[in-house]
Backbone as numpy.savetxt, mean C-alpha at the origin, in Angstrom:
# Nx Ny Nz CAx CAy CAz Cx Cy Cz
-10.84 -33.70 -3.84 -10.29 -33.02 -2.64 -10.69 -31.79 -2.66
-11.47 -31.43 -1.31 -11.76 -29.95 -1.27 -10.63 -28.90 -1.36
-10.81 -27.61 -1.54 -9.86 -26.81 -1.69 -9.58 -26.21 -0.26
-8.29 -25.75 0.00 -7.73 -25.55 1.35 -7.73 -24.03 0.96
-8.15 -23.39 2.47 -8.22 -21.69 2.48 -9.49 -21.08 2.01
-9.49 -19.67 2.25 -10.59 -19.23 2.12 -11.30 -19.42 0.96
-12.75 -19.01 0.79 -13.51 -19.21 -0.46 -13.44 -17.78 -1.26
-13.88 -17.51 -2.19 -14.04 -16.26 -3.00 -14.46 -15.26 -2.37
-15.89 -15.61 -1.94 -16.50 -14.53 -0.90 -15.75 -14.10 0.45
-15.05 -15.06 0.99 -14.15 -14.71 2.28 -12.98 -13.83 1.65
-12.47 -14.43 0.66 -11.09 -13.46 0.13 -11.53 -12.15 -0.28
-12.76 -11.67 -0.72 -13.14 -10.52 -1.18 -13.78 -9.68 -0.21
-13.98 -10.16 1.19 -14.26 -9.66 2.21 -12.95 -9.27 2.92
-12.23 -9.97 2.93 -10.71 -9.69 3.44 -10.17 -8.49 3.05
-10.15 -8.71 1.80 -9.53 -7.57 0.50 -10.35 -6.22 0.92
-11.53 -6.21 0.92 -12.11 -4.96 1.08 -11.82 -4.20 2.44
-11.81 -5.09 3.53 -11.62 -4.70 4.87 -10.06 -4.11 4.91
-9.17 -4.77 4.23 -7.72 -4.04 4.07 -7.65 -3.07 3.21
-8.48 -2.94 1.91 -8.50 -1.47 1.58 -9.07 -0.73 2.02
-10.19 -0.78 3.07 -10.62 0.37 3.94 -9.38 0.97 4.90
-8.64 -0.13 5.41 -7.48 0.27 6.30 -6.50 1.27 5.45
-6.14 0.69 4.27 -5.14 1.36 3.25 -5.91 2.84 3.17
-6.96 3.17 2.77 -7.99 4.26 2.53 -7.60 5.37 3.81
-7.87 4.50 5.03 -7.85 5.39 6.13 -6.36 5.83 6.47
-5.52 4.93 6.20 -4.19 5.74 6.42 -3.76 6.44 5.60
-4.11 6.27 4.17 -3.69 7.40 2.96 -4.48 8.76 3.77
-5.88 8.89 4.03 -6.27 9.97 4.59 -5.51 10.58 5.67
-5.32 9.61 6.52 -4.43 10.16 7.67 -3.11 10.81 7.47
-2.31 10.25 6.30 -1.04 10.76 6.20 -1.11 12.33 5.33
-2.27 12.24 4.38 -2.45 13.32 3.69 -2.98 14.63 4.71
-3.40 14.15 5.49 -3.85 15.15 6.68 -2.77 15.84 7.60
-1.54 14.91 7.51 -0.25 15.17 8.53 0.55 15.61 7.52
0.68 17.00 7.19 1.61 17.73 6.19 3.14 17.13 6.70
3.54 17.12 7.80 4.93 16.53 7.91 5.34 15.21 7.56
4.32 14.33 7.83 4.10 12.94 7.55 4.22 12.91 6.04
3.23 13.56 5.20 3.27 13.43 3.85 4.40 13.89 3.25
5.18 14.71 3.94 6.50 15.44 3.30 7.45 14.35 3.30
7.76 13.85 4.77 8.46 12.59 4.75 8.07 11.31 3.78
6.86 11.06 3.65 6.63 10.20 2.74 7.03 10.38 1.39
6.68 11.37 0.69 6.88 11.89 -0.53 8.73 12.15 -0.84
9.47 12.30 0.32 10.75 12.20 0.08 11.24 10.69 -0.03
10.69 9.96 0.80 10.76 8.33 0.58 10.69 7.75 -0.58
9.53 8.42 -1.18 9.17 7.89 -2.48 9.95 8.32 -3.50
10.62 9.53 -3.58 11.48 9.74 -4.68 12.83 9.12 -4.27
13.41 8.80 -2.90 14.40 7.82 -2.74 14.25 6.68 -3.42
13.02 5.89 -3.27 12.89 4.70 -3.65 13.00 4.45 -5.13
12.37 5.65 -5.91 12.14 5.67 -7.10 13.59 5.85 -7.82
14.64 6.36 -7.07 15.82 6.85 -7.55 16.64 5.40 -7.39
16.42 4.73 -6.34 17.08 3.34 -6.14 16.54 2.56 -7.07
15.39 2.47 -7.68 14.93 1.80 -8.63 15.26 2.07 -9.97
15.64 3.05 -10.37 16.07 3.60 -11.37 17.66 3.20 -11.38
18.28 3.17 -10.38 19.73 2.56 -10.29 19.84 1.05 -10.43
18.94 0.33 -10.24 18.99 -0.96 -10.21 18.51 -1.40 -11.72
17.44 -0.77 -12.28 17.07 -1.03 -13.55 17.99 -0.22 -14.73
19.00 0.43 -14.23 19.73 0.93 -15.25 19.03 1.94 -16.19
18.07 2.71 -15.72 17.25 3.55 -16.60 17.71 5.28 -15.97
């Protein structure tokens, strides 16, 4: 029975395209100081929440 879904080359191409989008968004965020500040604040809040959940 043939495999269903993308082959390895297609999956790697999709992943590379997605990685490029991620890198572009990261550069946009770093260039926008208020946006970067909000993202850093949110990251700290999420880390605190994770620590609460894991009792650390």
